[in-house]
C-alpha positions as CSV (number, residue, x, y, z in Angstrom):
1,M,0.9,29.6,6.5
2,E,2.3,28.4,9.8
3,F,5.1,25.9,9.7
4,L,5.4,23.6,12.7
5,R,8.6,21.6,13.3
6,P,8.4,19.1,16.2
7,T,11.5,17.1,17.2
8,S,9.7,14.2,18.9
9,L,6.6,12.2,18.4
10,A,5.1,13.6,21.6
11,E,5.7,17.1,20.3
12,A,4.1,16.2,17.0
13,L,1.0,14.8,18.6
14,E,0.7,17.9,20.8
15,A,1.0,20.1,17.7
16,K,-1.6,18.1,15.8
17,S,-4.0,18.2,18.7
18,A,-3.6,22.0,19.0
19,N,-3.8,22.4,15.2
20,P,-6.1,19.7,13.8
21,D,-6.2,21.3,10.4
22,A,-2.4,21.2,10.0
23,V,-1.3,19.0,7.1
24,P,1.5,16.5,8.0
25,I,4.5,16.6,5.6
26,A,7.4,14.3,5.6
27,G,8.6,13.4,2.0
28,G,6.3,16.0,0.6
29,T,5.9,14.1,-2.7
30,D,2.2,14.5,-2.7
31,V,1.6,17.6,-0.5
32,M,4.1,19.8,-2.2
33,V,2.6,19.1,-5.6
34,E,-0.8,20.1,-4.3
35,L,0.6,23.3,-2.8
36,N,2.6,24.2,-6.0
37,F,-0.6,23.9,-8.1
38,D,-2.6,25.7,-5.4
39,H,-5.0,22.8,-5.0
40,R,-4.9,23.3,-1.3
41,R,-3.8,26.0,1.0
42,P,-3.7,24.7,4.6
43,A,-3.5,27.0,7.6
44,A,-0.4,25.1,8.8
45,L,2.1,22.4,7.8
46,L,3.3,19.9,10.3
47,D,6.9,18.9,9.4
48,L,7.6,15.4,10.6
49,N,11.2,15.1,9.2
50,R,12.8,15.6,12.6
51,V,10.6,13.0,14.4
52,G,13.1,10.2,14.6
53,E,10.6,7.7,16.0
54,L,8.8,7.6,12.6
55,A,11.9,6.7,10.7
56,E,12.5,3.4,12.4
57,W,11.4,-0.2,11.7
58,S,11.6,-3.2,14.0
59,V,10.9,-7.0,14.1
60,T,7.9,-7.9,16.3
61,A,6.5,-11.1,17.6
62,T,4.1,-11.3,14.7
63,G,6.0,-9.6,11.8
64,T,7.4,-6.2,11.1
65,R,6.6,-2.7,12.4
66,L,7.4,-0.2,9.7
67,G,7.6,3.4,10.9
68,A,5.5,5.8,8.8
69,G,8.5,7.9,7.9
70,V,10.8,5.1,6.5
71,P,11.5,6.0,2.9
72,Y,11.0,3.7,0.0
73,T,14.8,3.4,-0.6
74,R,15.2,1.9,2.8
75,I,12.4,-0.6,2.3
76,I,14.1,-1.8,-0.9
77,A,17.6,-2.0,0.7
78,E,16.7,-3.2,4.2
79,L,13.4,-5.1,4.0
80,G,13.4,-6.8,0.6
81,D,13.6,-10.2,2.3
82,R,11.0,-9.6,5.0
83,L,8.5,-7.5,2.9
84,P,9.1,-8.7,-0.7
85,G,5.8,-7.4,-2.1
86,L,6.2,-4.0,-0.5
87,A,9.8,-3.8,-1.8
88,M,8.6,-4.6,-5.3
89,A,6.0,-1.9,-5.1
90,S,8.5,0.6,-3.7
91,R,10.8,0.1,-6.7
92,T,8.1,1.3,-9.0
93,V,7.4,4.6,-7.1
94,G,8.5,7.7,-9.0
95,S,12.1,8.5,-9.6
96,P,15.1,7.8,-7.4
97,Q,14.7,11.2,-5.8
98,I,11.0,10.5,-5.0
99,R,11.9,7.1,-3.5
100,N,14.5,8.8,-1.3
101,R,11.8,11.0,0.1
102,G,8.5,9.2,-0.2
103,T,7.1,7.0,2.5
104,V,4.3,4.4,3.0
105,G,2.9,6.6,5.7
106,G,2.6,9.4,3.1
107,N,0.9,7.0,0.7
108,L,-1.6,6.1,3.3
109,G,-2.1,9.7,4.4
110,A,-2.8,10.8,0.8
111,S,-5.1,7.8,0.3
112,S,-5.1,8.1,-3.4
113,P,-6.5,4.9,-5.0
114,A,-3.5,5.0,-7.4
115,G,-1.0,4.8,-4.6
116,D,1.5,2.0,-5.4
117,T,1.7,0.4,-2.0
118,H,-2.0,0.0,-1.3
119,P,-2.5,-3.3,-3.2
120,V,0.3,-5.0,-1.3
121,L,-0.9,-3.7,2.1
122,L,-4.3,-5.2,1.3
123,A,-2.9,-8.5,0.2
124,T,-0.7,-8.8,3.3
125,D,-3.3,-7.9,5.8
126,A,-1.5,-4.8,7.0
127,V,-2.6,-2.9,10.1
128,V,-2.2,0.9,10.3
129,E,-1.1,2.3,13.6
130,V,-2.3,5.8,14.4
131,A,-1.8,8.0,17.4
132,S,-3.0,11.2,19.1
133,V,-2.6,12.7,22.5
134,R,-5.6,10.5,23.4
135,G,-3.7,7.3,22.7
136,V,-2.8,4.7,20.1
137,R,-5.2,2.6,18.0
138,E,-4.8,0.1,15.2
139,I,-6.9,0.1,12.0
140,P,-7.1,-3.0,9.8
141,I,-6.1,-1.9,6.3
142,G,-9.5,-2.8,4.8
143,E,-11.2,-0.4,7.2
144,F,-8.7,2.5,6.6
145,Y,-9.9,3.6,3.1
146,R,-13.1,5.6,3.2
147,G,-13.4,7.1,-0.3
148,V,-11.4,9.0,-2.9
149,K,-8.5,10.5,-0.9
150,R,-10.4,9.9,2.4
151,N,-9.4,7.7,5.3
152,A,-10.3,6.7,8.8
153,L,-7.9,9.2,10.5
154,E,-9.4,11.5,13.1
155,P,-8.4,15.2,12.8
156,D,-6.0,15.0,15.7
157,E,-4.3,11.7,14.7
158,L,-1.1,11.0,12.9
159,I,-0.1,7.7,11.1
160,T,2.8,6.4,13.2
161,A,3.5,2.9,11.7
162,I,2.3,0.1,9.6
163,H,2.3,-3.5,11.0
164,L,2.8,-6.2,8.4
165,P,2.4,-9.8,9.6
166,E,5.1,-12.4,9.0
167,G,4.8,-13.4,5.4
168,G,5.4,-17.1,5.2
169,G,4.8,-17.2,1.5
170,P,5.7,-15.5,-1.8
171,Q,4.4,-12.1,-2.7
172,Q,4.2,-10.3,-6.0
173,F,3.3,-6.8,-7.3
174,S,2.8,-5.5,-10.8
175,K,1.3,-2.3,-12.4
176,V,0.5,-1.0,-15.8
177,G,1.6,2.5,-16.8
178,T,3.3,4.3,-19.7
179,R,6.7,3.5,-18.0
180,N,7.9,1.0,-15.4
181,A,8.3,3.9,-12.9
182,M,7.9,7.7,-12.7
183,V,4.3,7.2,-13.6
184,I,0.9,7.1,-11.9
185,A,-0.5,3.6,-12.3
186,V,-3.3,3.0,-14.8
187,C,-4.0,0.0,-12.6
188,S,-2.0,-2.2,-10.2
189,F,-2.3,-5.5,-8.4
190,G,-0.7,-7.2,-5.4
191,V,-0.9,-10.8,-4.4
192,A,0.4,-12.7,-1.3
193,L,0.3,-16.4,-0.5
194,H,-0.4,-17.3,3.1
195,P,0.4,-21.0,3.2
196,A,0.0,-21.3,7.0
197,D,-3.8,-20.6,6.5
198,N,-4.0,-22.0,2.9
199,R,-5.1,-18.5,1.9
200,V,-4.4,-15.9,-0.8
201,G,-4.5,-12.1,-0.4
202,A,-5.3,-10.0,-3.5
203,G,-5.3,-6.2,-3.7
204,I,-6.3,-3.8,-6.5
205,G,-5.1,-0.3,-7.1
206,S,-6.2,2.6,-9.3
207,A,-9.4,0.9,-10.4
208,G,-12.0,2.3,-8.0
209,P,-12.6,5.1,-5.6
210,T,-10.5,3.3,-3.0
211,P,-8.0,0.4,-3.2
212,I,-10.0,-2.8,-3.4
213,R,-9.6,-6.3,-2.0
214,A,-10.6,-9.0,-4.5
215,V,-12.4,-11.2,-2.0
216,D,-14.1,-13.6,-4.5
217,A,-10.8,-14.1,-6.3
218,E,-9.0,-14.8,-3.0
219,R,-11.6,-17.5,-2.0
220,F,-11.4,-19.1,-5.4
221,A,-7.6,-19.3,-5.4
222,A,-7.5,-20.6,-1.9
223,E,-9.8,-23.5,-2.8
224,E,-8.2,-24.4,-6.1
225,L,-4.5,-24.4,-5.1
226,S,-2.9,-27.6,-4.0
227,W,-1.2,-26.4,-0.9
228,D,0.1,-29.7,0.6
229,S,1.5,-31.1,-2.6
230,P,2.0,-28.1,-5.0
231,K,1.1,-28.8,-8.6
232,P,1.6,-26.5,-11.6
233,L,-1.0,-23.8,-11.8
234,T,-3.4,-24.6,-14.6
235,D,-4.3,-22.0,-17.2
236,A,-8.0,-22.4,-16.3
237,V,-7.4,-21.5,-12.7
238,A,-5.1,-18.6,-13.5
239,R,-7.6,-17.2,-16.0
240,R,-10.6,-17.6,-13.7
241,F,-8.6,-15.8,-10.9
242,G,-7.9,-13.0,-13.3
243,E,-11.6,-12.7,-14.3
244,L,-12.7,-12.5,-10.6
245,V,-10.1,-9.8,-9.9
246,A,-11.3,-7.8,-12.9
247,A,-14.9,-8.2,-11.7
248,A,-14.0,-6.8,-8.3
249,A,-12.7,-3.6,-9.8
250,T,-14.9,-0.5,-10.2
251,P,-12.9,1.6,-12.7
252,I,-13.8,4.7,-14.6
253,D,-12.7,6.2,-17.9
254,D,-10.1,8.9,-17.4
255,V,-7.0,10.5,-19.1
256,R,-4.9,7.4,-18.1
257,G,-7.1,4.7,-19.5
258,T,-10.6,3.4,-20.0
259,A,-12.6,1.3,-17.6
260,A,-12.6,-1.6,-20.1
261,Y,-8.8,-1.4,-20.5
262,R,-8.3,-1.4,-16.7
263,R,-10.4,-4.5,-16.3
264,H,-8.6,-6.3,-19.0
265,A,-5.2,-5.2,-17.7
266,L,-6.1,-6.3,-14.2
267,S,-7.1,-9.8,-15.4
268,V,-3.7,-10.1,-17.0
269,L,-1.8,-8.8,-14.0
270,A,-3.7,-11.1,-11.7
271,R,-3.1,-14.3,-13.5
272,R,0.6,-13.5,-14.1
273,T,1.4,-12.5,-10.5
274,L,-0.5,-15.5,-9.1
275,T,1.5,-17.8,-11.5
276,W,4.8,-16.2,-10.5
277,A,4.0,-16.5,-6.8
278,W,2.7,-20.1,-7.1
279,K,5.9,-21.1,-9.0
280,D,8.0,-19.6,-6.1
281,Y,5.9,-21.5,-3.6
282,A,6.1,-24.8,-5.4
283,R,9.8,-24.5,-5.8
284,C,10.4,-24.0,-2.1
285,A,7.7,-26.4,-0.8
C-alpha cells in the first residue's frame, strides 16, 4: 500500500488527481477501523495531516468557513458560540481521543448515515466545498448524500471546507444511544431556527440509508410558531412536529435498534429539541 504525504493543498490535489483511488486520511477514526478489520484495502492512502489549509476556520460575509481538517475539540472550544448545534453534536462524538482526531470533513467523507454531525449540517443549510486540480465547487448539503456511505464527490476531489450560514437563531442536537458518547447513534436529530426567514431546519441521522431532511416537519413548525411575538410552544404543536419527523424517517431493524423504536425515539427527540430551541428564542426575542 502506497502512503502519500503532501504538505500543501495544491500537492494533495495533484496527488489525488494522479491517484484517484487513494483514500484520504486525516483523523483516521473511520478509515483505520476499516483497515484494521480488513474491510477495505486501498492501493494508496493520502495523508492530509500536514496540509495546514484544511485545519483553519474563518468568518465570512455570510457565516463560517470550517476547514475539513478542524478537529471536533476545536469546534467545541473555539466555535461553540458561532456554531452551537455543531458544537453540541461534536461533544457526543466518541471519546476525548476520537474528538481530538476526528473531523467534520471525515464525517462527510465516510458518509455514514449514523454520523453525528449530519443532522446539524442539514438543519443549518451547510454547503460542502470540494476541490480538485480542475477547480473548486460547492455542493448544498442536501445534494451531497447519495446512498449508504456514498456521496457526490468525484474520484479526483477532496473535501476542503464546510460553509455554515450565519445562524441567527437557537440550535439543538440530541441522539439516542447506549451512552451519551463513545457510541454509534441509534438515531439522532438536529434542529435550527432561522428567524430571519421564519423558518425551521430539521435533520435526521441514523434512520435511513442517508441523513434525511424532515421537510414536512420544517414547514409545519414554520407555520405554527409565533415568530414576531413568541408564545410558549403548545404540546399539540410539539407532538405533531415529532410525528412528522418520525414519518420522514426510513429506518430498518438492526443490532442497535428496531425501526419502530427509532421512529418513536425520533418523535421524542424532535419535540424536545424544538421545545428547547423555542424557549431559547422566546427568551431572547
